[in-house]
C-alpha positions in Angstrom: 28.8 -107.1 -14.6 29.8 -103.3 -14.4 33.5 -102.3 -14.4 35.1 -100.6 -11.0 36.5 -97.4 -12.5 38.5 -94.1 -11.0 38.4 -90.8 -11.4 40.7 -88.5 -10.3 42.2 -84.7 -10.0 45.0 -83.0 -8.7 44.7 -79.6 -7.4 47.7 -77.4 -7.1 47.5 -75.2 -3.2 49.6 -72.8 -1.2 49.9 -74.4 1.5 52.3 -77.2 2.8 51.1 -81.0 2.6 50.9 -81.5 6.1 48.9 -78.9 7.2 46.8 -79.6 4.1 46.5 -83.4 4.6 45.6 -82.2 8.4 42.1 -80.6 7.5 41.1 -84.1 6.1 42.6 -86.7 8.6 41.6 -84.5 11.7 39.8 -81.6 11.4 36.9 -83.0 8.6 34.5 -81.6 11.1 35.2 -78.0 10.2 34.2 -78.5 6.6 30.7 -77.1 7.1 32.7 -73.9 8.2 35.5 -74.0 6.3 32.9 -74.6 2.6 29.6 -73.8 4.2 28.3 -73.1 1.1 28.9 -77.2 -0.2 28.9 -78.9 2.8 26.0 -78.0 5.1 26.0 -80.6 8.1 28.5 -83.3 9.6 27.9 -85.7 12.3 29.6 -88.3 13.9 27.5 -91.7 14.4 30.2 -94.2 15.5 34.0 -93.9 16.5 35.6 -90.2 16.2 36.5 -87.7 13.8 39.5 -89.7 13.2 39.9 -93.3 13.8 39.6 -96.1 10.8 36.0 -97.5 11.2 34.3 -94.3 12.0 30.8 -93.6 10.0 29.8 -89.9 9.8 27.1 -88.5 7.9 27.1 -85.7 5.8 25.0 -83.1 4.0 26.4 -81.5 0.8 25.2 -79.7 -2.1 26.6 -81.0 -5.7 25.0 -79.4 -8.8 22.0 -77.4 -7.0 20.8 -80.2 -5.1 21.5 -80.8 -1.0 22.3 -84.6 -0.7 23.4 -86.9 2.0 25.8 -89.8 2.9 27.5 -91.7 5.2 30.9 -92.7 5.3 33.3 -94.6 6.9 37.1 -93.8 7.3 38.4 -97.3 5.4 41.8 -96.1 5.3 44.6 -93.6 7.1 48.1 -93.8 5.4 49.9 -91.1 7.7 53.5 -91.5 5.5 51.9 -90.9 2.2 49.5 -88.3 3.3 46.2 -90.1 2.1 42.9 -90.9 3.6 40.4 -93.0 2.3 36.7 -92.6 2.7 34.1 -95.4 1.6 30.4 -94.7 0.8 28.0 -96.4 3.1 24.8 -95.0 2.5 22.8 -92.0 1.1 22.0 -90.6 -2.5 25.0 -91.4 -4.2 24.5 -95.1 -3.9 21.6 -94.3 -5.8 23.5 -94.2 -8.9 26.5 -96.3 -7.2 27.0 -99.3 -6.4 30.3 -98.7 -4.3 32.1 -95.6 -3.8 35.4 -94.9 -1.9 37.1 -91.3 -2.2 40.6 -90.9 -1.2 42.4 -87.5 -0.6 46.4 -87.2 -1.2 48.6 -84.5 -0.4 52.1 -84.6 -2.0 54.5 -81.7 -1.2 56.3 -79.4 -3.7 59.9 -78.4 -3.5 58.2 -74.4 -3.2 56.2 -75.3 0.2 53.2 -75.4 -1.7 51.4 -78.4 -2.4 49.5 -81.2 -4.3 46.1 -82.4 -3.2 44.9 -85.7 -5.3 41.2 -85.9 -5.3 40.3 -89.8 -6.3 36.7 -91.2 -6.8 37.0 -95.3 -7.3 33.3 -96.7 -7.8 31.0 -98.7 -9.4 27.7 -98.2 -11.2 24.3 -99.3 -10.4 24.0 -99.6 -13.9 25.9 -99.1 -17.3 23.9 -95.8 -18.4 24.3 -94.2 -14.9 26.8 -91.4 -15.3 30.2 -90.6 -14.4 30.5 -89.1 -11.1 32.0 -86.4 -12.9 30.1 -83.7 -10.4 31.7 -84.9 -7.0 35.1 -84.8 -8.6 34.4 -80.8 -8.9 32.2 -80.9 -5.7 36.0 -82.5 -4.2 38.5 -80.4 -6.0 36.2 -77.2 -4.8 36.2 -78.0 -1.3 40.1 -78.6 -1.5 40.2 -75.1 -2.7 37.9 -74.0 0.4 40.6 -75.4 2.1 43.1 -73.8 0.8 41.2 -70.8 1.7 41.0 -71.4 4.9 44.1 -72.1 5.4 45.7 -69.2 4.2 43.9 -67.1 6.5 44.9 -69.2 9.1 
């Protein structure tokens, strides 16, 4: 049986944690506008853009490949400024039996913040690659969110 594994990266951004978290918490539908070369399309299937249990579909590019997935908002923790999405369907599940992405914003004393991008996953096969390209994708999206918020 495959082990569940966790990958994470932390990205420092020059915006307050509240502002950064708000993009992922309540304005995630803006990602195709914020990072159009990486996130191409977002659609709601069930619920809305903010509620736990809501299901959305995405078209995105990882390592030059245009892919798609459906994800469900699994958990929102306002106090700790974190949100967890569970991949419900799509290209990522060809390699991973399960995958969850958590984004957490933490304030720094200087008004900036750190955003953690965490991937919890289980491989379909032992020899499947780790999802490092998805981790890099997440870090690049976070930097695009930073650029967007600095312009606002």
